[in-house]
Every structure is written in C-alpha cells, then in structure tokens.
C-alpha positions in Angstrom: 10.5 0.5 -9.0 10.4 -3.3 -8.7 9.8 -4.7 -5.2 13.2 -6.3 -5.0 14.9 -3.0 -5.8 13.4 -1.2 -2.9 16.3 -0.5 -0.4 16.2 -2.3 3.0 17.3 -0.5 6.1 19.2 -2.0 9.0 22.5 -3.6 9.8 23.9 -6.9 10.9 22.6 -10.3 10.2 19.2 -10.7 11.8 18.4 -13.8 13.8 14.7 -13.7 13.1 12.5 -14.8 10.1 13.8 -13.4 6.8 12.2 -13.3 3.4 9.3 -15.4 2.2 5.6 -15.1 3.1 4.8 -14.9 6.8 4.6 -18.3 8.4 6.3 -20.1 5.6 9.1 -22.5 6.4 10.3 -23.6 9.9 11.0 -21.0 12.5 14.2 -21.3 14.4 14.4 -23.7 17.3 13.1 -26.9 15.5 11.4 -28.3 12.5 8.0 -29.7 13.8 5.0 -27.9 12.4 1.4 -27.6 13.6 -0.4 -26.6 16.8 0.7 -28.1 20.1 3.9 -29.7 18.9 7.2 -28.9 20.6 10.6 -28.1 19.3 13.8 -27.7 21.2 14.1 -24.1 22.5 17.0 -22.0 21.4 19.8 -21.4 23.8 18.9 -19.2 26.7 21.8 -16.8 26.3 21.2 -13.4 27.8 21.2 -10.6 25.1 20.9 -6.9 25.5 17.6 -6.0 23.9 18.7 -2.5 23.1 21.9 -3.6 21.3 20.1 -6.3 19.4 17.2 -4.1 18.2 19.4 -1.2 17.2 21.8 -3.5 15.2 19.5 -6.0 13.7 15.9 -4.8 13.2 15.6 -4.2 9.5 12.7 -2.1 8.1 12.6 -3.2 4.5 9.5 -2.2 2.4 10.1 -5.1 0.1 10.3 -7.8 2.8 7.1 -9.4 4.1 8.2 -9.3 7.7 11.3 -9.3 9.9 11.5 -10.8 13.4 14.3 -10.3 15.9 14.8 -11.8 19.3 16.2 -9.4 21.8 16.8 -10.8 25.3 13.3 -11.9 26.5 11.6 -9.7 23.9 10.6 -10.6 20.3 9.9 -7.8 17.8 8.2 -8.3 14.4 7.9 -5.7 11.6 5.4 -6.1 8.8 5.7 -4.0 5.6 2.5 -2.3 4.3 4.3 -1.8 0.9 4.6 -5.6 0.6 1.0 -6.1 1.5 -0.2 -3.6 -1.1 1.7 -5.5 -3.8 0.0 -8.9 -3.2 -2.2 -10.4 -5.9 -5.6 -12.0 -5.2 -4.2 -15.5 -4.9 -1.5 -14.3 -2.5 -4.1 -12.6 -0.3 -6.2 -15.7 -0.2 -3.2 -17.7 0.9 -2.3 -15.1 3.5 -5.8 -15.1 5.0 -6.0 -18.9 5.1 -2.6 -19.1 6.9 -3.0 -16.4 9.4 -6.7 -15.6 10.0 -9.1 -17.7 12.0 -12.7 -18.0 10.7 -13.8 -15.6 13.4 -11.4 -13.0 12.0 -12.8 -13.0 8.4 -14.4 -9.6 8.9 -11.0 -8.1 9.6 -9.7 -8.8 6.1 -8.9 -5.4 4.5 -9.0 -4.3 0.9 -5.3 -3.8 0.1 -6.3 -0.9 -2.2 -8.9 0.6 0.2 -8.5 2.9 3.2 -5.0 2.8 4.7 -6.4 2.4 8.2 -7.7 -1.1 7.4 -4.4 -2.2 6.0 -2.6 -0.9 9.0 -4.8 -2.8 11.4 -4.3 -6.0 9.4 -0.5 -5.5 9.4 -0.5 -4.8 13.2 -2.6 -8.0 13.8 -0.2 -10.0 11.6 2.8 -8.6 13.4 1.4 -9.5 16.8 0.5 -13.0 15.7 4.0 -13.7 14.3 5.7 -12.2 17.3 3.8 -14.3 19.7 4.4 -17.5 17.7 8.1 -16.7 17.4 8.4 -15.9 21.1 6.9 -19.2 22.1 9.2 -21.2 19.7 12.3 -19.5 21.1 11.5 -19.4 24.8 9.2 -22.4 25.4 9.8 -24.7 22.5 6.1 -24.7 21.8 4.8 -24.2 18.3 1.4 -22.6 17.6 -0.1 -21.6 14.4 -0.5 -17.9 13.8 -4.2 -18.4 13.0 -4.6 -19.8 16.5 -3.2 -16.6 18.1 -6.3 -14.5 18.9 -5.7 -10.7 19.1 -8.2 -8.6 21.0 -8.3 -5.3 22.8 -9.5 -4.2 26.3 -13.0 -2.8 25.7 -13.5 -0.4 28.6 -11.7 1.5 31.4 -8.4 3.4 31.4 -6.8 0.6 29.4 -9.4 0.6 26.6 -7.7 -0.3 23.3 -4.7 -2.1 24.9 -4.0 -5.2 22.9 -3.8 -8.7 24.4 -3.7 -12.3 23.1 -4.9 -15.7 24.2 -1.5 -16.6 25.6 0.4 -15.7 28.9 2.5 -13.0 27.3 2.3 -9.3 27.0 2.1 -7.6 23.6 2.1 -4.2 22.1 2.2 -2.6 18.7 2.8 0.6 16.8 2.2 1.8 13.2 4.1 4.5 11.4 4.9 5.2 7.7 5.1 1.9 5.9 5.4 -0.4 8.9 3.6 -2.1 11.7 5.9 -3.3 14.5 4.8 -5.6 17.4 6.6 -6.5 20.6 6.0 -9.6 22.7 7.5 -10.5 26.0 6.9 -12.4 29.3 5.1 -9.3 30.8 3.9 -5.9 30.0 5.7 -4.1 27.1 5.3 -0.7 25.4 6.6 0.1 21.9 6.3 3.1 19.7 7.6 3.7 16.2 7.7 7.1 14.6 8.9 8.0 11.1 11.7 10.6 11.3 10.2 13.8 9.8 9.6 17.4 10.5 6.7 17.8 13.0 4.0 20.4 12.9 4.1 23.5 15.0 1.7 22.2 17.7 3.7 19.0 18.4 7.0 20.9 18.1 5.8 23.3 20.8 4.4 20.5 22.9 7.6 18.4 22.8 10.3 21.1 22.8 9.0 23.1 25.7 7.4 20.7 28.2 10.2 20.9 30.8 12.1 17.8 29.6 15.3 19.7 29.1 15.4 21.7 32.4 17.9 19.2 34.0 21.5 19.0 33.1 24.0 21.4 31.6 24.5 22.5 28.0 26.0 19.1 27.1 23.1 17.1 28.5 22.3 14.5 25.8 18.5 14.8 26.3 18.7 18.3 24.8 19.8 16.7 21.5 17.0 14.1 21.4 15.1 14.5 18.0 11.4 15.4 18.4 10.1 12.2 16.8 12.1 10.1 19.3 10.9 12.3 22.2 7.3 11.6 21.2 8.0 7.8 20.8 9.5 7.7 24.3 6.5 9.3 25.9 4.0 7.1 24.0 5.9 3.9 24.7 5.8 4.7 28.5 2.0 5.3 28.3 1.5 2.2 26.2 3.5 0.1 28.7 1.1 1.2 31.4 -1.8 0.4 29.1 -3.2 4.0 29.0 -2.0 5.2 25.6 -2.6 8.9 24.9 -5.6 8.9 27.3 -3.0 10.7 29.5 -1.4 13.6 27.6 2.3 13.5 26.5 3.1 16.1 29.1 2.4 13.5 31.8 5.6 11.8 30.9 8.5 14.1 31.6 11.8 12.8 30.2 14.7 13.3 32.5 17.7 11.7 30.8 18.9 10.0 27.6 22.1 8.1 28.2 24.9 7.3 25.9 23.7 3.6 25.7 20.2 5.0 24.6 18.5 4.2 27.8 16.1 7.0 28.9 14.6 7.9 32.2 11.4 9.7 32.9 9.2 11.1 35.7 5.4 11.1 35.9 3.3 14.2 35.8 0.7 15.0 38.5 -2.1 13.0 36.8 0.0 10.0 36.0 1.9 9.9 39.4 -0.8 7.9 41.2 -0.4 5.1 38.6 3.5 5.1 38.7 3.6 2.2 41.3 2.2 -0.1 38.5 5.6 0.1 37.0 7.2 -1.9 39.8 10.9 -2.5 39.8 13.4 -3.3 37.1 11.7 -1.4 34.2 13.9 -0.7 31.3 13.4 2.2 28.9 15.4 2.4 25.6 15.1 4.7 22.6 17.1 4.9 19.3 16.7 7.6 16.6 17.8 5.8 13.5 16.2 2.4 12.9 16.0 2.5 9.2 14.9 6.1 9.1 12.5 5.7 12.1 12.7 6.4 15.8 11.9 3.5 18.1 11.2 3.4 21.8 10.7 0.4 24.0 9.7 0.0 27.7 9.8 -3.4 29.3 10.6 -5.2 32.6 13.7 -7.3 33.2 13.3 -9.6 35.0 9.5 -9.7 35.4 8.3 -9.1 38.9 5.1 -9.7 40.8 3.9 -6.1 40.5 4.2 -6.0 36.8 1.0 -4.8 35.0 -0.7 -8.0 33.9 -1.4 -8.8 30.2 -5.1 -7.7 30.2 -7.6 -10.3 29.2 -10.5 -7.9 28.4 -11.8 -7.3 31.9 
C-alpha cells in the first residue's frame, strides 16, 4: 500500500499543522522564522479542549504530524509509519532541522528496535508541540532544535519529561503514534490503541471497584477497558508519578456524557492528592481514530499546580 493510500482517521478541519515535513512552512500566527523572532499571537478565544480534541485530532499513519490547539493546550501526534518510510536524505534533513548537536546520540535507526523510534517520535512530538504552543499563545517563535527535552532523573517523578521553557509537557506512545501535550502548567496524557486486553489487565481494570457507584445505567460501567487504563495513567502522569503507583490507586468514579471523568485516590496516592489543587479537568474519549485518549490538565492554572520539573 502506498503511503498516500493509508487511511487517515479523525473528523473536522484541523487548525494545526497539516502535511509536509515537521517544521516546514510557517506555523499559524505569523510568517517570521528563526529563533527569538515574534509573530502576532492568534486570537485568544476560549475553546473547549475536549470538544476540539475529539473532533479534530487526526491520527493518520501517512501524515508526518498533526497539531491541534485546544483551549490552552496544544497536542501533536507523530506517525511512526511515516518515520519508517523516510529515505537516508530525508532522515538527514529531519535530524538537521529538529535535533541539536547534543542530541545526536538520540538519532534512531528507523529499521532498528521499535523502542528507539518511539523515543525519537515522542521527542519530536514534544518539540513541535512546545514550538506551536509558543507561537499561538505568546507570539514567540523558537526553532524545534532549540527545544531541549529531558526527564527527571530521581525521586518519585523520575522519568517525567520537561523542557527548557516555562510550560508543562507530557507524552504517550501507542500503536503507530506518539502524542505530546503542552500547556501552561502540568498536564497528563495517555493514548491506548483500542484492542482486546490480556486476562491480567482485564481483571485489574474490570474489578478494581470503579463500577461500585451508580445504578445499572451508570455510564462508567460502559467505559471500554483501554480507555479505563488511559484515564488512570493520565492521572498518574499529571502528578508526575507514572505507574510508580499502581493503577488501583486511581479509582474512577464517573464518566459523564460530555466525556469528563472523575476519580478518587487510593490509600497510597491520597497523601499526594493536594498536589492537584483546584480546577483540574479530566477528559477521556474512546474513539480518536481507533485509539482511546485521556487528558488531565488545570484550567485556569493556579498557584498550587505541580510545577514543570526542571530535573531537581
């Protein structure tokens, strides 16, 4: 099957970057290029992140990337299928455009182990999301190769990604995509391909007390298992802990008709719940191009918001 015959999934007319190699052409909000230049910010209209993501995020294997702006959040998806199809010259151009000299050791073999390609796709997704977020919300342009992505090296938040900019980032890999989220504060995201789950996860997710509340018509009882897992992991990633705390420590309590979900902490996670602060939003949708996607973010950001870690 030719690349351009691979079906794309999603709906609506996306507002983010479409087609072409990452970083090519002007992003929305101006035409100036180069580090440190400024372009006019886009209008500051308030959008519902949930509605925007569900209606406009396209997961297309043939497309290099796709970025959507959802309220104060920016999401970027990168296709592993597209990366595998690049030739040597295209890889050279991609590296030159997006990787700094200090990141040369992170360049994967596109035909090598899948984990290396996933890490590269995730790094690229974060870089593009951060660049696009700054163009839209501050009018500042920065080159993706100047966005440095790192992870917390120790402590309970070990492995949590952060960048050299005053924003929060998070990322997820599943199937043929890496998806990154960028916002003004902490954010958690998890993408899960819709598929049958093994007996262990099925038992863990179906019988952990999440469906005790509500009557027979309680919508949470109908939540697919991949989405249930995505919700729990997005909460833990928002806090910066990941699966260091088990999935049972996030007990889902409701999944509303607008796809917002609520949850309660287990006994081990409860002491850290105050880190969430006020105004935290949690949203989950079970059909984003054949994937389940969950997001946790704060709107508006508050003083108690978990800071974007800087490696301490």
